[in-house]
C-alpha positions, 0 to 999 in steps of 0.5 A, a space after each residue: 486468511 491473513 493473520 492479525 499480526 501487528 503488520 496486518 493491523 497497521 495495513 488495515 489502519 492505513 487502508 481505512 485512513 485512506 478510504 475515509 480521506 478519499 471522499 473528503 479530498 474528492 469533495 474538496 476538489 469538486 468544490 474548488 472546481 465548482 467555485 472558481 469557474 472564472 479561473 480556468 488556469 487554476 482548474 487545469 493545474 488542479 486537474 493535471 496535478 490530480 492525473 500526475 499524482 495518480 500516475 506517479 502513485 501507480 508507477 511507484 506502487 508497481 515498482 514497490 510491489 515488484 521489489 517486495 515480491 523479490 524480497 519475499 520470495 527470497 525470504 520464503 525460500 530461505 525459511 522453506 530450506 531451513 524448515 526442510 533441514 529441520 524436518 530431515 533432522 527429525 523436527 516433524 513440526 518444522 512447517 507448522 508456522 510456514 503459513 504464517 510466514 506466507 501471510 506476513 510476506 503477503 502483508 508486506 507486499 500489499 503494504 508496499 503496494 498501497 503505501 504510494 496511494 496512502 502517501 498521495 492521499 495525505 499530501 492531497 489532504 494537506 494541500 487542499 486544507 490550506 
């Protein structure tokens, strides 16, 4: 189970904001397409933009996730080695918080994965509201 840390709460807020905005953006796009049937070029441009944005967000998300996984693995290995050393020195509770460390790194990975989509949603909202 994930912790209720500040990072977890920020991730929850970012996800909730994105989930609330997506239906509004979809409704705006459908409305734009439905109310301008005579402007095929505008419709095509909007459709191409939608597809492009999703592809870019997906690629950015995969890239961000991979880089954060590498960083998180390094961090967790270093903490594990440090905990092993503490344990060998007689600190029998050295690993007590290691599950929280794992949770924090998992939150960082999820945040990196969702950030490109959240950014795209914000950009879409601004563009469609003007």
